[in-house]
C-alpha positions in Angstrom: 71.9 -23.3 176.6 70.7 -20.7 179.1 72.6 -17.4 178.9 72.3 -14.4 181.2 72.9 -11.1 179.2 74.0 -8.0 181.1 76.1 -5.0 180.4 77.1 -1.4 181.4 77.8 -2.1 185.1 80.0 1.1 185.2 81.6 0.0 188.5 82.9 3.1 190.3 80.4 5.5 188.9 78.7 8.2 190.9 75.3 9.8 190.4 75.7 13.6 190.8 78.6 12.9 193.3 76.5 10.3 195.2 78.5 7.1 195.5 76.8 4.0 194.1 79.2 1.2 195.1 76.8 -0.3 197.6 74.0 -0.3 195.1 76.3 -1.9 192.5 77.2 -4.6 194.9 73.5 -5.2 195.6 73.0 -5.7 191.8 75.9 -8.1 191.5 74.5 -10.1 194.4 71.2 -10.2 192.6 73.0 -11.4 189.4 74.6 -14.2 191.4 71.2 -15.2 192.8 69.7 -15.2 189.3 72.6 -17.5 188.1 71.8 -20.0 190.9 68.0 -19.9 190.7 67.7 -19.8 187.0 70.4 -22.4 186.4 72.3 -20.1 184.1 74.9 -21.9 182.0 76.9 -18.8 180.8 77.0 -15.1 181.7 77.6 -12.5 178.9 78.7 -9.0 179.8 78.6 -6.7 176.9 81.1 -4.0 178.0 81.5 -0.9 180.1 82.4 -3.0 183.2 84.1 0.0 184.8 83.1 3.7 184.5 86.5 4.9 183.5 89.8 3.6 182.2 91.5 3.8 185.6 88.8 2.8 188.1 89.0 3.4 191.8 90.4 0.6 194.0 87.1 -0.2 195.6 85.5 -0.8 192.2 88.4 -3.1 191.3 87.8 -5.0 194.5 84.1 -5.4 193.7 85.0 -6.7 190.2 87.5 -9.2 191.7 84.8 -10.4 194.1 82.2 -11.1 191.5 84.7 -12.9 189.3 85.6 -15.1 192.2 82.0 -15.9 193.0 81.2 -16.8 189.4 84.3 -19.0 189.2 83.2 -20.8 192.4 79.8 -21.5 190.8 81.7 -22.9 187.7 79.6 -20.7 185.4 81.5 -19.5 182.4 81.7 -15.7 182.0 82.3 -14.0 178.6 83.0 -10.3 178.9 84.1 -7.6 176.5 85.5 -4.1 177.1 83.4 -1.1 176.3 84.2 2.5 175.4 84.6 3.4 179.1 87.0 0.6 179.8 90.8 0.4 179.3 91.1 -2.7 177.1 94.7 -3.5 178.3 93.8 -3.0 182.0 90.6 -5.0 181.9 92.3 -7.7 179.8 95.3 -8.2 182.0 96.0 -11.9 182.6 93.1 -12.7 180.3 94.7 -15.9 179.0 95.6 -17.0 182.5 92.1 -16.7 184.0 90.5 -18.5 181.1 91.4 -21.6 183.1 88.8 -20.5 185.7 86.1 -20.0 183.1 86.5 -16.2 182.9 86.8 -15.2 179.2 87.8 -11.6 178.6 87.8 -10.3 175.0 89.4 -6.9 174.9 91.8 -7.2 172.0 90.8 -6.6 168.4 93.0 -9.6 167.5 90.5 -11.9 169.4 87.3 -10.9 167.6 87.2 -14.2 165.7 88.5 -16.3 168.6 85.4 -17.8 170.1 84.7 -19.3 173.5 83.2 -22.7 172.7 80.7 -24.1 175.2 78.8 -27.3 174.8 75.2 -28.3 175.9 73.0 -31.3 175.2 72.4 -30.1 171.6 75.5 -28.8 169.8 78.3 -26.3 170.5 77.7 -22.6 171.1 80.4 -20.2 169.9 80.6 -16.9 171.8 82.3 -14.2 169.9 83.4 -11.1 171.8 83.7 -7.9 169.9 85.1 -5.3 172.3 84.4 -1.6 171.6 86.1 -0.9 168.3 87.3 2.7 168.1 87.3 3.2 164.3 90.4 5.5 164.3 92.5 2.9 166.1 91.4 -0.4 164.5 90.4 0.4 160.8 94.0 -0.2 159.7 93.9 -3.7 161.4 90.8 -4.6 159.4 92.0 -2.9 156.2 88.9 -0.8 155.8 89.0 2.4 153.7 86.8 4.4 156.1 87.3 4.9 159.9 83.7 4.4 160.7 81.7 2.2 163.1 79.9 0.4 160.3 83.1 -0.4 158.4 85.0 -1.8 161.3 82.1 -3.8 162.8 81.2 -5.2 159.4 84.8 -6.3 158.9 84.8 -7.9 162.4 81.6 -9.7 161.7 83.0 -11.0 158.4 85.8 -12.6 160.4 83.2 -14.0 162.8 81.2 -15.5 160.0 84.3 -17.0 158.4 85.3 -18.7 161.6 81.8 -19.9 162.2 81.7 -21.5 158.8 84.7 -23.6 159.8 83.0 -25.0 162.9 81.0 -28.2 163.0 77.6 -28.1 161.3 74.9 -26.9 163.7 77.2 -24.8 165.8 75.1 -21.8 167.2 76.6 -18.4 167.7 76.3 -15.6 170.2 78.0 -12.3 169.5 78.8 -9.7 172.2 79.2 -6.2 170.9 79.5 -2.7 172.3 77.9 -0.3 169.8 75.0 2.0 169.0 72.6 0.2 166.7 70.3 2.3 164.5 66.8 2.6 165.9 67.7 2.1 169.6 66.7 4.6 172.3 69.4 6.5 174.1 69.7 8.1 177.5 71.6 11.1 178.9 74.2 9.0 180.6 75.9 7.5 177.5 79.1 8.9 176.1 79.0 10.2 172.5 80.8 7.7 170.1 80.2 9.5 166.8 82.8 8.6 164.2 82.8 9.7 160.6 79.8 11.8 161.3 77.7 8.8 162.2 77.3 7.3 165.7 75.3 4.2 164.8 75.4 1.0 162.8 72.5 -0.9 161.1 71.3 -4.2 162.7 72.1 -5.9 159.4 75.8 -5.9 160.4 75.1 -8.8 162.7 73.4 -11.0 160.1 73.6 -14.8 160.7 74.3 -14.5 164.5 71.8 -16.6 166.6 71.9 -14.0 169.4 73.5 -10.6 169.7 74.1 -9.3 173.3 74.6 -5.6 173.0 76.0 -3.1 175.4 76.5 0.7 175.4 73.0 2.1 175.6 71.5 2.1 179.0 67.8 1.3 178.3 66.8 -2.4 178.2 65.4 -2.8 174.7 64.8 -5.1 171.8 66.1 -4.3 168.3 64.8 -7.7 167.0 64.1 -11.1 168.5 67.8 -11.9 168.3 69.4 -8.5 168.9 68.9 -6.9 172.3 70.4 -4.4 174.7 70.3 -5.4 178.4 70.9 -1.8 179.4 72.6 -0.7 182.6 71.6 -2.4 185.9 71.1 1.0 187.7 69.7 4.3 186.5 72.7 6.7 185.9 70.6 9.7 184.8 67.2 11.1 185.4 66.3 10.4 181.8 66.2 6.7 182.9 63.9 7.2 185.8 60.8 5.8 184.1 62.5 2.8 182.5 62.8 -0.5 184.4 66.3 -2.0 184.7 66.7 -5.6 183.7 68.8 -8.4 182.3 67.9 -10.9 179.5 67.6 -14.6 180.1 68.2 -16.2 176.8 67.5 -19.9 176.0 69.2 -21.2 172.8 67.5 -24.4 171.7 68.5 -26.7 168.9 68.8 -25.2 165.5 67.5 -21.6 165.4 65.1 -21.9 168.4 65.4 -19.1 170.9 63.3 -17.8 173.8 64.0 -14.7 175.9 62.7 -13.5 179.3 63.3 -10.2 181.0 64.7 -10.4 184.6 64.0 -7.2 186.5 66.8 -5.7 188.6 66.3 -4.5 192.1 65.6 -0.7 192.5 67.8 0.5 195.4 66.9 4.1 194.9 63.9 5.9 193.3 64.8 8.7 190.9 62.0 11.4 190.6 61.7 14.8 189.0 59.7 17.4 190.9 58.6 20.9 189.9 57.1 23.6 192.2 57.8 26.7 194.3 60.1 26.4 197.3 57.3 27.1 199.7 55.0 24.4 198.2 57.8 21.9 198.2 58.6 22.6 201.9 55.1 22.6 203.2 52.7 20.6 201.0 51.7 17.1 202.0 51.5 16.2 198.3 55.3 15.9 198.3 55.6 13.5 201.2 56.1 10.5 199.0 59.3 12.1 197.6 61.1 12.5 200.9 63.1 9.2 200.4 63.6 9.5 196.7 66.7 10.8 194.9 65.5 14.0 193.3 65.9 16.5 190.5 64.0 19.5 191.7 63.1 22.4 189.4 62.0 25.6 191.3 59.4 27.8 189.6 59.8 30.8 191.9 60.1 34.1 189.9 63.4 34.8 191.8 65.9 32.4 193.1 65.2 31.7 196.8 68.0 32.3 199.3 69.8 29.0 200.4 67.3 26.9 198.4 69.4 23.7 198.4 70.0 23.9 202.2 66.3 24.4 202.9 65.2 21.7 200.6 67.7 19.2 202.1 65.9 19.6 205.5 62.9 17.8 204.0 64.4 16.0 201.1 67.9 14.7 202.1 68.6 13.2 198.6 68.3 16.2 196.3 71.0 15.4 193.6 70.2 18.2 191.2 68.5 21.6 191.5 67.3 23.7 188.6 65.5 27.0 188.3 62.7 27.5 185.7 62.7 31.3 185.7 60.8 31.5 182.5 61.4 35.2 182.2 65.1 34.6 182.1 65.7 32.1 179.3 69.5 32.2 179.6 69.5 31.5 183.4 69.9 27.7 183.0 73.2 26.0 183.6 75.5 25.3 180.6 74.9 21.6 181.1 71.1 22.0 180.8 71.6 24.1 177.6 73.7 21.4 175.9 71.8 18.4 177.2 71.0 15.9 174.5 73.3 17.4 172.0 76.3 15.6 170.4 79.8 16.9 170.8 79.7 18.0 167.1 76.5 20.0 167.7 78.0 21.6 170.8 81.1 22.7 169.0 79.1 24.1 166.1 76.9 26.0 168.6 80.0 27.5 170.3 81.4 28.6 166.9 78.1 30.2 166.0 78.0 31.9 169.4 81.5 33.3 169.1 81.4 34.4 165.5 77.7 35.1 165.0 77.8 33.1 161.8 76.7 29.5 161.4 79.4 27.1 160.5 79.8 26.3 156.8 79.8 22.7 155.6 83.6 22.8 155.3 83.9 24.1 158.9 81.5 21.4 160.1 83.7 18.8 158.5 86.8 20.2 160.1 85.2 20.3 163.5 84.1 16.7 163.1 87.6 15.7 162.0 89.2 17.4 165.0 86.7 15.8 167.5 87.4 12.4 166.1 91.2 12.9 166.2 91.0 14.0 169.9 88.8 11.0 170.8 91.1 8.6 169.0 94.1 10.0 170.8 92.3 9.7 174.2 91.2 6.1 173.4 94.8 5.3 172.4 96.1 6.6 175.8 93.5 4.7 177.7 94.3 1.5 175.8 98.0 1.8 176.6 
């Protein structure tokens, strides 16, 4: 069976206030072309379909359009909700649209309810594990700890139990939205730390023939059978040098598997440029950047007057402007100072800044507990 693995569409997302809906539609058209040309038999979307729980109407229209196109091609779609999605909103009418070959898995109750597809060999069971917020679902699974590893391990136990009841030779594909230990992150992913730990070991997914992962935005391989497709577009400058792609997965008889990376179109080029304002405005060396979407860092000793306006005359797509100003180490924006740090690290840093005293172990635990409580409450509201 030939499967196309994609994830993290984030429909409705903007890049530094630049709308991306046209670029997202271009990707979906590319996906449909790949389905036709590669004779894809199933499409697996591993979460974060939308960028937020209540997406804008034009993003909903784009989602509706691609579902209709896939239904017209009679290619089954298996899709899970991610941590950016509202499970109830994404999963509305899920049972009804299954008749059109659109299989949405957004409810924890459905983790062990597979989509069964048949090819010339034997059945393939697709198990969709939506993003499992530990604070909301650990009671359902009966786990003692509200951690990612505990709830995903319990969900996979249910999957393995169901798979054992299927006919001999049934192959399995698991869709999951999680941070697996050892994977590379980007700046555009939301922190999902729970219980002090954001990630789960790959061993959680033991016995699955293929695991289609979502959440991290870099296309990467954890093992031959466990992969992230990554986001189809770059959503931060940290992704500028990483090609965007989907995985074409062929499940053969038994345990045979082959994979091939399908590159996504690049509708815009993200570049990071450093220099003085005068050099950037006059030097021919920067001509190649005039059509790129840019993060410019100015190295002038003092901040030039109307720097963004002047830069926009030559570079119309400057999305982010920073100032090096090495002699003023505190001059950077708050965002730049906390970039790459977890919510827990940021709150610890704030406490240290206010009190002048590093947080004790007990205080760090309290901060972590408070953050997880807030995130669980937000997830509960978005799920309702």
